[in-house]
N, C-alpha and C positions, 0 to 999 in steps of 0.2 A: 441911579441904580444900574449896576453893571451886571447884565444878564448875557451869558454866552452859552450857546447850545449848538451841538453838532447837527448835521443833517439827519442822521439816523434817529437822534432823540426827538428832533422836531417832527419827523414823520410819525414816530410812535405816539407823541403827545396829541397830534392832530387826529390820528386814528382813534385814540382813546376818547377824545371829545366827541367825535362823530358817532362812535358806538354808543356813548352815554346819552347823546341827544336823541338818537333813534330809539333807544330803550325808554327814555322819558316820554317820548311821543306815544309809543305803543302802550305804555302803562296808563297814561292819561286818557287815551282813546277807550281803553277797556273800562276805565272807571265811569266815563260818561256814557258808554253803552249800557252798563248796568243800571245807571240812573234813568236812562230813557226807557228801559224795560220795567221799571218799578211801577208803572201805571200812572205817571203824571198826566193829568188832563186839565183842560181849561175849566176852572171852577165856574159854577153857575152864579149868576148875579154879580159878576165882577164888573167893574167899571169899564167904560170904553177905552180908557188909557191903558188899563192892564190887559184888555183883550187884544191888544195889538200883537202880543207875543203868542206863539203857538203853545208854549209851556211857560206860563207865568211863574210857576214855582221854581223853575231852573234859571238862576241868574248867571248868564253866560259871561258877564263882565265882572264877576266877582274876583277872579284871579288874573285879570288883565295886567294889573300892576306888577304882580309876581312874575308873570311871563316876560314882561318888558324888562324888568331888572335882570332876569336870567339871561335873556338874549344880549343885553348890554354887557354883562360880565363875560359871556362867551366871546363876544366880539373883541372886548378889551384884552382878554387872555390870548386870543389868536394874534392880535396885533403885537403884543409884547413878545410872543414866541417868534413871530416873523422878523421883528427888528433884532432879536437876540440870536438869530441864526448866524453862526460863525463858521467860516471855512478855514481849516487849519492847513498850513503848507506841509507837504510831505517832507519828513526828516530824511535826509540822504547822508549816509555815513561815508565820509571821505577820510582815508588813513592819513596819518601825519607824513609829511615829506612825500606826498604821492607822486610828484614829478621828479624825484631824485633817482637818477639812473645808477645802476650798478657800476662798479669800477671797470669791469670788462664785459662787453656784450659779445657773447659767443653762443653758438647753437649748442644746446645741451640735449642729449637724448632723453626722451621721456622715461620716468622711473618705472612706469608699468610695462614698458616694452622690453622684451628680451632681445639680447644681441643675436644677429643672424649666425647660423653655424658657419664654420670656416669652409672654404671651397675644397672639393676633393683634390688630392694630388694628381698631377698630370700622369698619363700612362707612360710606361717606359718606351723608349724609342725602339722601333723594329729594325733589326739588322738584316739586310737582304744580302744574299750571296751573289757576288758578281762573277759571271762565267769568264773563263780564260779567253783572251782575244786570239783569234786565229791569225796567223801570220801568212799573208798572201805573198806568193812568189812574184818577182819582178817580171812583167811581161815585156816582150821584145818591142821596142819603139822604132817605128819607121819614119825617117826624116824625108821631107819633100823639098826639092829645090825651088825656092821662091825668090831667087835673084832676078833682077830686071836690068835691062840696058836701054839704049836710046831707041831701039826699034820696037820695044814692047809697047803694045797698045793697051791703054787702061781705059775702060769704059766707066764713065762717071755714073754713080747711082742716081736714080730718079727719086726725088724727095717730094712726096705729096704735101699739099698745103696743110700745115698743122693748125688745129683750132686755137683760138686765142686763149691765153691763160685765164683762169677764173679770177673774178675780182677778189680783192682781199676781204677777209671777214670784217664786219663792222666792229668798232671798238666796244668793249663791254660797257654797260651803263654805269654811271657813277654811283657809288654807294650812297645810300641816304644819310644825310647829315644828322647825327645824333647830338642833340643839345646837351651841354654839360649839366650834370646834377651837382649842385652845391650842397655842402654839409653845414657851413656857417656863412651867413650873409649879414649885411648891415641891418635889414629889417626881417626878422624871422617870421615865417607864416604863423597865423594865430586863428583861433576859433572865432566865428562871426558873432556879432551882437553887441559890440562895445565901440562902435566907430564914432559915437557922439561925445566921447570923453576927450578932454583937451590935451592931455599929455600922453606921450608914448608909454611911459611906465604904468600909468593908470589903465590904459587900454590893454596892456599885456597882463596885468594882474586880473582884470575883469574877464578877459578871454580865457585865461587859465582856470578861473573859478567856474565859468560856464561849461568849459570842456570837461572838467572833473565831475560836475553835477550830471552832465549827460552820460558819462561813462558809468559812474557808480549808481545811477538811477536805472540803467538798463542791464547792468551786469547781473548774472545769476551764478552763484557759486555752484560748480558742478557737484552732483551728488556723490560721485566716486571720490572726489577730492575731500569732501566734507567727512565721508565715512572713514577715510584713511588718514585724516588729519594733515593733508598736504597744504602747505603754505609756501609763499614765495612771490617773486616778481616776474611776471611775463612781460616781455618787451616786443612790441609790434613795430615794425619798420615799414614806412610807406613814403611815397613821393607826393608832395603837394605841387601840382602843375601850375603853369602860369595863369590859368583861368580859375584856380582855386579848387579844382577837382582832385580826388584822391586816387592814385593808381599804385600798382605793384605792392600791395599790402602783403606782408609775410611775417611770420613769427621768427625772431632771431634769438629769443631766449624763452625756454619753456620749462617751468617747474614740474610739469607732468600732470597726470590724472585729468586730462582734458582742460586744464586751466589756460594753456596757450590757445587752444581752439576757441574757447569762450571769449578771450580777449580779442582775437581776430574777428569773431562774429560781431562784436560791438563796433569795431572800426568799420567793418563792411556795412553796418547799419547806417553809418553816416552817408554812404553812397546811396543806399536804398531810400533814405529820407531826403535826398538831394540837398544835403548841407554843403554849402560852398564856403570854403575857407578864404581868409584874406591871404593872397599869395605873398611869398617872400620877395623882397626887392634888393637888388644890388646896383648901386649907383643910380637909383631912381627908376629902374626898369624891372618889371616882374621876371623872375627866373624860376627854374625848377629847383626845389629844395627837398633834401632827404630829412625826414622827421622820425625820431625815435620816441615812441610813446610807452612809458612804463605803466603797467597795471598791477596793483598789489592785491594779492589774495591773502586775507588774514581772517582767521576764525575768531568769532566773538566769544 
């Protein structure tokens, strides 16, 4: 017998059975209470065997078989419901060719943003009037005789001890070495979770599937894009570091209406949940790799 029931249906059926059982107990208690008030008493002259019960006229074991069968049926029903409880996997919609990049990746202005106004023209140059130069008359120059001969005494100037020259400034510190960021490597970075598969192609297909499931499970279509019917492909560019962390995430293609911001939020969610990628490798060593992730927004 194939019985499958969801968690909500199981909870509803269990609640219905519990309420029915409580109602049955309340009804039966009220029936027996009325019987006890009907004036049943121990009859005189009864045998000693019959006098062992307080109310010989009330047979308390009359419905014991019925109650036993009812409890057995309830237990069997609850067991069947428990074994039939089925958890269904959440259906995640992944568009076709989800990892296909557009031909040209370029930054597009959002459709909802208006272009900024042009800058005002520069003010005209101010022309200042230059006053006429005054011509000064030549002053009379007096020449002094500075010729010397053998008898002329020349006193040598006294030179004080000059301080030593300052030391040369230290050389500037070397610029920090920035490691090269590769765009294509022998082993491209991939989403974690498929390291136990034997071949490289199987690991790549499994990692792409898990990455798409993570993205489209957490993506939320922006309300403004849904209302205006905006569809398109947002491309988020980030760098997978040598330790598998994600840095420098930015939107390089934005269809507008907050779709690019939503795609960036999902990528940043990987950092918040500490998801570590398998880093890319070139010649067997991990390197920094630039990764372009397309996110498709399509209305159903």
